[in-house]
C-alpha positions as CSV (number, residue, x, y, z in Angstrom):
1,X,-156.5,2.1,52.1
2,X,-155.7,-1.3,53.6
3,X,-159.3,-2.5,52.3
4,X,-158.8,-1.4,49.1
5,X,-155.4,-3.0,48.7
6,X,-156.9,-6.4,49.8
7,X,-159.6,-5.8,47.4
8,X,-157.1,-5.2,44.6
9,X,-155.3,-8.2,45.7
10,X,-158.0,-10.7,45.8
11,X,-159.6,-9.4,42.5
12,X,-156.3,-9.9,40.9
13,X,-155.8,-13.3,42.1
14,X,-159.5,-14.1,41.0
15,X,-159.1,-12.5,37.5
16,X,-156.1,-14.4,36.8
17,X,-157.6,-17.7,38.0
18,X,-160.5,-17.1,35.9
19,X,-158.0,-16.3,32.7
20,X,-156.0,-19.4,33.7
21,X,-159.0,-21.7,33.6
22,X,-160.3,-20.4,30.4
23,X,-157.1,-20.5,28.5
24,X,-156.8,-23.9,29.9
25,X,-160.2,-25.2,28.5
26,X,-159.6,-23.3,25.2
27,X,-156.1,-25.5,24.7
28,X,-157.6,-28.7,26.1
29,X,-161.3,-28.3,24.4
30,X,-162.1,-25.8,22.2
31,X,-158.7,-26.1,20.0
32,X,-158.9,-29.9,19.6
33,X,-162.7,-29.7,18.8
34,X,-162.3,-27.4,16.5
35,X,-159.1,-29.0,14.5
36,X,-161.3,-32.1,14.6
37,X,-164.0,-30.5,12.5
38,X,-161.4,-29.2,10.2
39,X,-159.2,-32.0,9.8
40,X,-158.7,-33.0,6.0
41,X,-155.3,-34.8,6.2
42,X,-155.1,-38.5,5.6
43,X,-156.5,-40.5,8.5
44,X,-153.3,-42.1,10.1
45,X,-154.3,-43.2,13.4
46,X,-154.5,-46.8,14.3
47,X,-152.2,-49.7,13.9
48,X,-148.9,-49.5,11.7
49,X,-146.2,-52.1,11.1
50,X,-142.7,-50.8,10.7
51,X,-139.1,-51.8,9.8
52,X,-135.6,-50.5,9.3
53,X,-134.5,-51.5,5.6
54,X,-130.9,-50.5,6.1
55,X,-130.4,-52.4,9.4
56,X,-128.7,-55.3,9.9
57,X,-131.0,-57.1,11.7
58,X,-134.1,-55.6,10.1
59,X,-135.3,-54.3,13.0
60,X,-139.4,-54.5,13.2
61,X,-142.1,-52.6,15.3
62,X,-145.5,-52.4,15.9
63,X,-146.8,-48.7,16.0
64,X,-149.9,-47.8,17.6
65,X,-151.0,-44.2,17.2
66,X,-154.0,-42.0,18.4
67,X,-155.0,-38.6,16.9
68,X,-156.4,-35.5,18.2
69,X,-157.0,-33.1,15.5
70,X,-153.5,-32.6,14.2
71,X,-151.8,-33.9,17.3
72,X,-150.8,-37.8,17.4
73,X,-149.5,-39.6,20.5
74,X,-148.9,-43.4,20.6
75,X,-146.5,-46.3,21.2
76,X,-144.1,-48.2,19.4
77,X,-143.2,-51.8,20.5
78,X,-140.2,-53.5,19.0
79,X,-140.9,-57.1,17.8
80,X,-137.6,-58.3,16.4
81,X,-134.1,-56.9,16.5
82,X,-131.5,-55.8,18.7
83,X,-134.2,-53.8,21.0
84,X,-136.7,-56.8,20.7
85,X,-139.4,-56.5,23.5
86,X,-138.5,-52.3,24.1
87,X,-141.4,-49.7,24.3
88,X,-141.3,-46.4,23.1
89,X,-143.9,-43.5,23.9
90,X,-144.1,-41.0,20.7
91,X,-146.0,-37.7,20.2
92,X,-145.8,-35.1,17.2
93,X,-148.5,-33.7,14.6
94,X,-149.6,-34.6,11.1
95,X,-150.0,-31.6,8.9
96,X,-149.3,-31.7,4.7
97,X,-148.8,-35.2,4.7
98,X,-145.6,-35.0,7.0
99,X,-145.5,-36.5,10.4
100,X,-142.7,-35.6,13.0
101,X,-142.5,-37.1,16.0
102,X,-140.3,-37.2,19.0
103,X,-139.8,-40.8,21.0
104,X,-138.5,-41.9,24.2
105,X,-138.2,-45.1,25.9
106,X,-140.7,-46.0,28.3
107,X,-137.9,-47.4,30.5
108,X,-136.7,-44.5,33.0
109,X,-133.5,-46.2,33.4
110,X,-132.4,-45.7,29.9
111,X,-131.9,-42.6,27.7
112,X,-132.8,-44.1,24.2
113,X,-134.9,-41.4,22.2
114,X,-134.8,-39.5,19.1
115,X,-136.8,-38.0,16.4
116,X,-138.8,-39.8,13.2
117,X,-139.9,-37.8,10.2
118,X,-142.2,-39.5,7.7
119,X,-144.0,-38.9,4.6
120,X,-147.2,-40.1,3.7
121,X,-147.3,-42.4,0.5
122,X,-149.6,-44.4,-1.6
123,X,-152.8,-42.8,-0.3
124,X,-152.3,-42.9,3.3
125,X,-150.9,-46.8,2.9
126,X,-147.5,-45.9,4.0
127,X,-145.2,-43.7,5.6
128,X,-141.6,-43.5,5.0
129,X,-138.7,-41.5,6.0
130,X,-135.8,-41.1,8.5
131,X,-135.0,-41.6,11.9
132,X,-132.3,-39.6,14.0
133,X,-130.9,-41.6,17.3
134,X,-128.2,-41.6,19.3
135,X,-125.9,-44.5,18.8
136,X,-124.8,-45.5,22.1
137,X,-121.5,-47.3,21.0
138,X,-120.0,-45.0,18.6
139,X,-121.5,-42.0,21.1
140,X,-123.0,-40.0,17.6
141,X,-126.1,-39.0,16.4
142,X,-127.2,-41.4,13.7
143,X,-129.7,-41.7,11.1
144,X,-131.5,-44.5,9.2
145,X,-134.4,-45.1,7.0
146,X,-137.6,-46.3,8.0
147,X,-140.9,-47.3,6.3
148,X,-144.2,-47.9,8.1
149,X,-147.1,-50.1,6.3
150,X,-150.6,-49.8,7.3
151,X,-151.1,-53.5,6.8
152,X,-148.6,-56.6,8.1
153,X,-149.0,-58.0,4.7
154,X,-147.3,-55.2,2.8
155,X,-144.4,-55.1,5.6
156,X,-143.7,-58.8,4.7
157,X,-143.7,-58.2,1.2
158,X,-141.3,-55.4,1.3
159,X,-139.1,-57.1,3.9
160,X,-138.9,-60.0,1.3
161,X,-137.8,-57.7,-1.2
162,X,-135.3,-56.0,1.0
163,X,-133.6,-59.4,2.1
164,X,-133.3,-60.2,-1.5
165,X,-131.4,-57.6,-2.1
166,X,-129.5,-57.6,1.1
167,X,-126.0,-58.4,-0.8
168,X,-126.4,-54.9,-2.7
169,X,-127.5,-53.1,0.4
170,X,-124.1,-54.6,2.3
171,X,-121.7,-53.6,-0.7
172,X,-123.3,-50.2,-0.7
173,X,-123.1,-49.8,3.1
174,X,-119.3,-50.8,3.0
175,X,-118.7,-48.0,0.1
176,X,-120.3,-45.5,2.5
177,X,-118.2,-46.3,5.6
178,X,-115.4,-46.1,3.1
179,X,-116.5,-42.7,1.8
180,X,-117.3,-41.6,5.4
181,X,-113.7,-42.5,6.4
182,X,-112.3,-40.4,3.5
183,X,-114.4,-37.4,4.4
184,X,-112.9,-37.7,8.1
185,X,-109.5,-37.7,6.8
186,X,-110.2,-34.6,4.5
187,X,-112.0,-32.7,7.1
188,X,-108.9,-33.7,9.3
189,X,-106.5,-32.0,7.0
190,X,-108.9,-29.4,6.5
191,X,-108.8,-28.6,10.3
192,X,-104.8,-28.7,10.6
193,X,-104.5,-26.5,7.7
194,X,-107.0,-24.0,9.3
195,X,-105.1,-24.2,12.8
196,X,-102.0,-23.7,11.2
197,X,-103.2,-20.9,9.2
198,X,-104.5,-19.2,12.6
199,X,-100.9,-19.5,14.1
């Protein structure tokens, strides 16, 4: 009787171990190998140069991506702007011309993290989209536009055009701040009325 229980336990543990090993190999080797063979999207691995067209300091970064099937990993290094010298680790996936990524700082003493969602444009020569991040001073989640260019020359041209329109951008940003304040006031009035209605 005891022998049967011990044999049952050992065979159960052995079967669990075999399933675990097989599953690990399947996810680590077979699926990436298969995805690599059927991958049909734009090749986005390699170096990219990014900037934030509506930031005050026109923040720029160098991005290095690696692709395994649809999975994307890489690093971002800020080369100019407020966080110059900061390094970030990114991961995500690329499917149907859309690249959603999560990022976080390499420096474990900081909490800088967020998401980046980009769409491939111009035959894979540019990625454009939004970044969502935690704004420490405002204690809110903010969004900003971000553009990644395949070549540094394209980035420089785009940056020159953006700087040439900096006056218009500042004017629009001031107007956006004014509208946000008005919305906050209206929403505050709505909240007050809702609170009065509940009493």
